[in-house]
C-alpha positions in Angstrom: 109.1 75.9 107.3 105.8 76.0 105.4 106.1 77.7 102.0 102.8 78.4 100.2 102.6 80.0 96.9 100.0 80.5 94.1 100.4 78.9 90.7 99.3 81.2 88.0 99.8 79.0 84.9 102.2 76.5 83.4 104.6 79.0 81.8 107.5 78.8 84.3 109.4 75.5 84.7 108.9 75.7 88.5 105.1 76.0 87.9 105.0 73.2 85.4 106.8 71.0 87.9 104.4 72.0 90.7 101.4 71.2 88.6 102.7 67.8 87.6 103.3 67.0 91.3 99.7 68.1 92.2 98.4 65.8 89.5 100.5 63.0 91.0 99.1 63.6 94.5 95.5 63.7 93.1 96.0 60.3 91.4 97.4 58.7 94.6 95.0 60.3 97.1 91.9 60.2 95.0 91.9 57.2 92.7 88.3 57.7 91.8 88.9 61.2 90.2 88.6 61.0 86.5 91.9 61.3 84.6 90.4 63.9 82.3 89.8 66.2 85.2 93.4 65.8 86.4 94.9 66.4 82.9 92.8 69.6 82.5 94.2 71.4 85.5 96.7 73.5 83.4 93.9 74.5 81.1 91.6 75.4 84.0 94.2 77.9 85.2 94.4 79.7 81.8 90.9 79.4 80.4 88.4 80.4 83.1 85.6 81.2 80.5 85.6 77.6 79.3 85.2 76.2 82.8 83.0 79.0 84.1 85.2 79.4 87.2 88.4 81.2 87.9 90.9 78.6 89.2 93.3 79.2 92.1 96.0 76.6 92.8 98.0 77.0 96.0 100.9 74.7 96.7 102.9 74.0 99.8 106.6 73.3 98.9 109.8 72.6 100.6 113.0 74.5 99.7 113.8 71.9 96.9 110.5 72.6 95.1 108.8 69.4 96.3 105.1 69.9 96.6 103.9 68.5 100.0 100.3 69.6 99.7 97.9 71.7 97.6 94.5 73.3 97.5 92.5 73.8 94.3 89.8 76.5 94.5 87.3 78.0 92.1 85.8 81.4 92.1 82.6 82.4 90.4 82.8 86.1 89.8 79.3 86.3 88.5 77.8 85.0 91.8 80.6 86.1 94.1 81.4 82.8 95.8 84.4 80.5 96.0 84.4 76.7 95.9 87.2 74.6 97.4 87.4 71.4 95.2 90.4 69.7 96.8 92.9 70.1 99.7 95.4 67.3 100.1 98.9 66.4 101.2 101.2 63.7 99.9 100.5 60.3 101.5 103.9 60.2 103.1 103.7 63.7 104.6 102.4 64.1 108.1 100.5 67.3 107.9 102.5 69.3 110.4 100.3 72.3 109.9 100.3 72.1 106.1 96.6 71.5 105.8 95.7 74.3 108.2 98.0 76.7 106.3 96.5 75.7 103.0 93.0 76.2 104.2 93.8 79.6 105.8 95.4 80.7 102.5 92.3 79.5 100.6 90.1 81.5 103.0 92.2 84.6 102.5 92.1 84.2 98.8 88.3 83.9 98.9 88.1 87.1 101.0 90.4 88.9 98.7 88.0 88.0 95.9 85.2 89.5 97.9 83.4 86.1 98.1 80.2 85.8 100.1 81.5 82.4 101.3 83.8 79.5 100.7 81.9 76.3 99.9 83.1 72.7 99.6 81.9 69.1 100.0 82.7 66.8 102.9 81.4 63.2 103.3 78.8 62.7 105.9 79.6 61.6 109.5 76.0 60.5 110.1 75.5 56.7 110.0 71.9 57.2 108.8 73.2 59.0 105.8 76.6 57.3 105.2 76.2 53.6 104.9 79.9 53.0 104.6 80.8 52.5 108.2 84.6 52.4 107.5 84.5 56.1 106.4 82.7 57.5 109.4 85.7 58.1 111.7 87.7 59.7 108.9 84.7 61.9 108.0 84.3 63.0 111.6 88.0 64.1 111.7 87.6 66.2 108.5 84.5 67.9 109.8 86.2 68.6 113.1 89.1 70.2 111.2 86.8 72.5 109.4 84.7 73.4 112.4 87.9 75.0 113.9 87.6 77.6 111.1 83.9 78.2 111.5 82.8 76.0 108.5 79.7 73.8 109.1 77.4 71.6 106.9 74.3 73.3 105.4 71.2 71.8 107.0 67.5 71.5 106.1 68.2 70.8 102.4 68.4 67.8 100.2 72.0 68.5 99.1 73.2 65.1 100.5 70.6 63.2 98.5 72.5 60.5 96.6 72.6 60.9 92.9 72.8 57.2 92.5 71.3 55.5 95.6 72.7 52.1 94.5 76.3 53.3 94.3 76.5 56.4 96.6 77.0 54.8 99.9 78.2 58.0 101.5 77.0 61.2 99.9 78.6 64.6 100.8 77.4 67.6 102.8 77.7 71.0 101.4 80.0 72.7 104.0 79.8 76.5 104.2 82.4 78.9 105.5 81.0 82.4 105.4 84.4 83.9 106.3 83.2 85.8 109.3 80.3 87.3 107.3 76.5 86.8 107.7 75.0 83.7 106.1 73.6 84.2 102.6 69.9 84.4 102.0 67.7 81.8 100.3 67.8 83.4 96.9 71.6 83.7 96.8 72.0 80.1 98.2 69.8 78.7 95.5 71.9 80.4 92.8 75.1 79.2 94.3 74.0 75.6 94.7 72.6 75.5 91.2 75.9 76.8 89.9 77.9 74.2 91.8 75.7 71.4 90.5 75.7 72.7 86.9 79.4 73.6 86.6 80.8 70.6 88.4 78.3 67.8 87.8 76.5 68.6 84.6 77.4 65.3 83.1 76.2 63.4 86.3 73.1 65.1 87.7 69.8 65.4 86.0 67.7 68.5 85.7 65.1 67.0 88.0 67.7 66.2 90.6 69.1 69.7 90.4 65.6 71.3 90.8 64.8 69.1 93.7 67.9 70.1 95.6 67.6 73.8 94.8 63.9 73.9 95.8 64.7 72.2 99.1 66.6 75.4 100.3 63.9 77.2 102.3 65.6 78.8 105.2 66.2 82.5 104.8 69.0 83.1 105.6 70.4 79.5 105.4 71.2 77.6 108.5 74.3 75.6 109.4 74.7 72.6 111.7 75.6 73.3 115.3 79.2 72.4 116.3 79.7 68.7 117.2 83.4 68.5 117.7 84.5 71.9 118.9 83.4 74.4 121.5 80.1 76.2 120.6 80.6 79.5 118.9 78.3 82.4 119.0 76.2 81.8 115.9 78.0 79.8 113.3 78.6 81.7 110.1 78.1 85.1 111.8 81.6 86.0 112.9 82.3 82.5 114.0 85.8 82.6 112.8 88.2 85.6 112.8 88.6 87.2 109.4 92.1 86.9 108.0 91.8 90.5 107.0 92.3 90.6 103.2 92.4 94.4 103.1 95.3 94.7 105.6 98.9 95.2 104.7 101.1 92.5 106.3 104.0 93.6 108.4 107.3 91.9 109.4 109.5 93.7 112.0 113.1 92.9 112.7 112.8 92.0 116.3 116.6 91.9 116.7 117.4 95.2 115.1 118.1 96.9 118.5 121.2 94.7 119.1 122.9 96.7 116.3 123.1 100.0 118.3 126.1 102.1 117.4 126.3 104.8 120.1 129.0 106.9 118.3 128.1 110.5 118.1 126.4 111.5 114.8 125.5 107.9 113.8 121.9 108.5 112.6 120.9 104.9 111.8 119.6 104.3 115.3 117.0 101.8 116.8 114.5 104.6 117.5 113.8 104.7 113.8 111.9 101.4 114.0 109.9 102.1 117.1 108.9 105.6 115.8 107.5 104.0 112.6 105.9 101.0 114.3 104.0 103.3 116.8 102.3 105.1 113.9 101.6 102.0 112.0 100.0 100.3 115.0 97.7 103.3 115.4 96.6 103.2 111.7 94.8 99.9 111.9 96.0 99.1 108.4 98.5 96.3 109.3 98.5 92.7 110.5 101.9 91.4 111.7 103.4 88.2 110.4 105.7 85.9 112.4 109.2 86.2 111.0 110.7 82.9 109.7 114.3 82.0 109.7 115.9 81.3 106.3 119.1 79.5 105.2 122.2 81.6 104.4 122.0 80.1 100.9 119.6 82.9 99.9 122.2 85.5 100.9 124.9 83.5 99.1 122.8 83.6 95.9 123.2 87.4 95.8 126.4 88.3 97.8 130.0 87.2 97.3 130.9 84.2 99.5 134.3 85.7 100.6 132.5 88.9 101.7 129.9 86.9 103.7 132.6 84.9 105.4 134.6 88.0 106.3 131.5 89.8 107.6 130.4 86.9 109.8 133.9 86.1 111.2 134.8 89.7 112.1 131.5 90.4 113.8 131.8 87.2 115.8 135.4 88.0 116.9 134.7 91.7 117.9 134.0 92.3 121.6 130.8 94.0 122.7 130.9 97.8 122.2 133.9 97.6 119.8 133.5 98.9 116.2 135.8 98.7 113.2 135.5 101.6 110.8 137.0 101.3 107.3 139.9 103.7 106.7 142.2 102.2 104.0 140.7 101.6 100.5 142.2 99.6 97.6 142.4 102.3 94.9 145.3 100.2 93.4 146.0 96.5 93.5 142.4 95.7 94.5 143.0 92.0 93.5 145.3 91.6 96.5 143.3 91.6 99.7 145.2 92.6 102.9 145.2 90.1 105.9 144.5 92.5 108.8 140.8 92.6 109.6 140.7 96.3 110.3 142.4 97.1 107.0 140.4 94.5 105.2 137.2 96.4 106.2 138.1 99.0 103.5 138.5 96.2 101.0 134.8 95.3 101.4 133.4 98.7 102.1 132.6 101.8 100.0 132.8 104.5 102.8 134.3 105.5 106.1 131.1 105.7 108.2 129.7 102.2 108.1 131.1 100.2 111.1 131.4 96.6 111.8 130.6 95.4 115.3 129.7 92.2 117.2 126.0 92.3 116.3 125.9 93.8 112.8 125.9 90.4 111.1 123.1 89.1 113.4 120.9 92.1 112.8 121.5 92.1 109.1 120.6 88.4 108.9 117.3 89.0 110.7 116.5 91.9 108.3 116.9 89.4 105.4 114.6 87.0 107.3 112.0 89.7 107.4 112.2 90.5 103.7 112.1 86.8 102.8 109.1 86.2 105.0 107.4 89.0 103.1 108.4 87.4 99.8 106.9 84.1 100.8 103.7 85.9 101.8 103.4 87.2 98.2 104.1 83.7 96.8 101.2 82.4 98.8 98.8 84.9 97.1 99.3 87.8 99.5 99.0 91.3 98.0 101.1 93.7 100.1 103.6 93.4 102.8 106.1 95.7 104.5 109.4 94.6 106.0 110.2 97.2 108.7 113.9 96.5 109.2 117.2 97.9 110.1 120.0 97.9 109.2 118.9 99.0 105.7 120.3 97.2 102.7 120.1 98.9 99.3 123.7 100.2 99.3 125.1 96.7 99.8 126.4 95.4 96.4 127.4 91.9 95.6 130.9 92.2 97.1 130.8 95.3 99.3 128.9 97.0 102.1 128.4 100.7 102.9 125.8 103.4 103.6 124.8 101.6 106.9 124.0 98.5 104.7 125.5 95.0 105.0 123.1 92.6 103.2 120.8 93.8 100.4 117.5 92.4 101.9 115.3 93.8 99.1 117.6 92.3 96.4 117.8 89.0 98.1 114.0 88.8 98.3 113.7 90.0 94.6 116.1 87.3 93.5 114.1 84.7 95.4 110.8 85.9 93.8 112.4 85.9 90.3 112.3 82.1 90.3 108.5 82.4 90.2 108.0 85.4 87.9 109.2 88.8 86.7 110.2 91.2 89.3 110.5 95.0 89.3 112.4 97.0 91.9 111.5 100.6 92.5 113.9 102.4 94.9 112.4 105.5 96.3 115.2 106.4 98.8 116.9 109.8 98.5 120.1 107.9 97.7 120.8 105.8 94.6 120.1 102.1 94.9 123.6 101.1 93.9 123.3 97.7 95.5 120.5 96.3 93.3 121.9 98.0 90.3 125.2 96.1 90.8 123.5 92.8 91.6 121.0 92.8 88.7 122.9 94.9 86.1 123.3 92.0 83.6 119.8 90.5 84.0 116.6 91.1 82.2 114.2 89.2 84.6 114.6 91.9 87.3 113.9 95.5 86.3 115.7 97.9 88.6 114.6 101.6 88.9 115.9 104.2 91.2 114.8 107.8 91.8 117.5 109.7 93.8 119.6 112.7 94.2 122.1 113.2 91.4 125.5 111.6 92.2 127.2 114.9 91.7 126.1 115.8 95.2 124.4 112.8 96.8 125.8 109.5 98.2 127.1 107.1 96.9 128.5 109.7 94.4 129.9 107.2 91.9 126.7 105.6 90.6 123.2 106.5 89.6 123.7 108.3 86.3 121.0 108.1 83.7 123.3 106.5 81.1 123.8 103.4 83.4 121.2 101.2 81.7 122.5 97.7 82.2 124.8 95.4 80.2 124.4 92.3 78.0 121.0 90.8 78.5 120.3 93.4 81.1 120.7 96.4 78.7 117.6 98.5 79.1 116.5 96.9 82.4 118.3 99.3 84.7 116.7 102.8 84.9 118.1 105.7 86.9 116.3 109.0 87.5 119.0 111.3 89.1 117.2 114.4 90.3 118.3 118.0 91.2 119.4 119.1 94.6 116.2 121.0 95.5 113.0 119.1 94.7 109.3 119.6 95.5 106.8 116.9 96.0 105.0 117.8 92.8 108.1 117.4 90.7 108.9 114.1 92.4 105.4 112.8 91.6 106.0 113.5 87.9 109.0 111.3 87.9 107.4 108.6 90.1 104.5 108.4 87.6 107.0 107.9 84.7 108.8 105.2 86.7 105.5 103.3 87.4 104.5 103.5 83.7 107.9 101.9 82.9 107.1 99.2 85.4 103.7 98.7 83.9 105.2 98.0 80.5 107.5 95.5 82.0 104.4 93.6 83.3 106.0 92.3 86.6 104.5 89.5 88.7 106.0 91.2 91.8 107.0 94.7 92.8 109.8 95.2 95.4 110.0 98.7 96.8 113.2 99.7 98.8 111.3 102.4 100.8 113.4 105.4 101.8 111.8 108.1 103.9 114.8 110.4 103.7 113.2 112.3 100.9 111.4 114.2 103.6 111.9 117.9 104.3 114.6 118.4 106.9 116.1 114.9 106.7 119.8 115.2 107.8 121.0 113.1 104.9 118.9 114.7 102.1 118.1 118.0 100.5 114.5 117.5 99.2 111.3 119.0 100.7 108.6 116.3 100.6 105.9 116.6 103.3 103.4 114.1 104.8 100.8 114.9 102.2 103.4 114.2 99.4 104.1 110.8 100.9 100.4 110.0 100.9 100.1 111.0 97.2 103.2 108.9 96.4 101.6 105.9 98.1 98.6 106.4 95.9 100.6 106.5 92.7 102.3 103.2 93.5 99.1 101.6 94.9 96.9 102.2 91.9 98.9 99.7 89.8 98.0 97.0 92.3 101.1 94.8 91.7 101.7 92.2 94.5 104.1 94.4 96.5 106.9 94.0 99.0 108.2 97.1 100.7 111.5 97.0 102.5 112.5 99.8 104.8 115.7 101.7 103.8 116.6 105.3 104.8 114.8 108.0 106.7 116.5 109.8 109.7 114.4 112.7 110.8 112.7 110.9 113.7 110.3 113.6 114.6 108.3 113.1 111.3 109.5 109.6 110.3 106.5 107.7 111.7 103.9 110.2 110.4 105.4 110.1 106.9 105.4 106.3 106.9 101.8 106.2 108.1 100.7 108.7 105.4 102.5 106.8 102.7 100.7 103.6 103.5 97.4 105.2 104.1 97.6 106.6 100.5 98.8 103.2 99.2 96.0 101.4 101.0 93.3 103.8 99.8 93.7 102.9 96.2 95.3 99.4 96.3 92.5 97.7 98.1 89.6 99.7 96.9 89.6 99.5 93.1 
């Protein structure tokens, strides 16, 4: 499992630890790098004006927070280019795809910043230029690695001219990755090269050296070396490598949701919900699917009660195919004494009579968690927007109980995971109250929970979602409920949604998690509101304009005839403003 995330600054303990490990790797892998440079990394992250670059630090970690590799990249917003200064792994780590993942993440970051290209240095593989024969094979391997991504050395310039001919036995090429875009022209290239030499090497290179290198750039547009180690591509730098697609919403789909198919009459939480939405999303051209990773159960245990998890797993494993248990006896009294019979115990862990347990419920719910967690890791790696299209849903699952078709609260599990790396806001836009995350985070101030829903006087789950429920202890003021009237238009809904987003803006989250219910639609069998496709589009715009790194997790929505269209309209509205400001 490769986990890549972006380090913003040295505020959080986890970020300070990661930076210290990056400094350790730099010292061990690059002993010639000056100590002052290594010590200045935290300041580079927080003071871009001083260093004339915006710094991006991406780290690859394991589950224990051990940094296995990193990339350190600069962005020059005045000239619209990015410069990759270092990419490295620990000495004892066999790459195992870490280097590729870090470089792909750097490319995506550069594209997100609308860079004309990603530039970096790589030592020469030409014996006539590199007089240190011992380095040649290693240099060839590095250049071969970058060729796979469409990155090639700039040619017909004097960039690799040694600054100190007596000491520089192997000067570097300037390698250019134009990110699937056309190569830059002479004028732009000269500005970029001058900026690199000035901002990185001002205490090393002379003005005459700089002028000599810059004047040597004559090709218009610039030219790159032909491939030496990979199959020829059609015109290096002009679509040579596939764009990562920075303006696409990433998508994870629960590929095992259909195993949880309850065929009982009237059970509206059916597999067709996912295929209906997926068909419309595929046609929109706004999404790129991510491979779903498998995560440890410890992430579920961090949010849900261990005894409940054990019961849920055991009962599902013991039930024969096609057999369901529905809760029917509930512990109004003596709730501290759990019954021993599994069918009776279902009511001990459930809040309603219509959420069954069956042989595949646990497996499907686990995979839904994997989808949400995959989305969370995408945000940690610098991603901007991701949608976990899952079933069963999760936002009614509290710490100790399930209900409302929900078994594990996938959105809350992802939010808890993200909270280790920054402040998290949860905005539940399902027709029904997000009682699960309210229960899970009610005493915490690092996760702001907001829910817009039908008033509990008439809407499930009936016993929570009142406006006076504001959190307790440290969490007081960090739980916000907007219980709405039974009949509601899209215009009135948007007024409340705008207020909710302003509350989130004041909270200043690092991440936004949206339990996305589409049961606010007109005619939904579980709701009473009248939102149309155009309302969903406008709602997406309201959320998107704040541009928080956002994870959407699918919750309700049961009118299959319009479900896919409403989802597509929502994300089209979101995409329009989120990626175009």
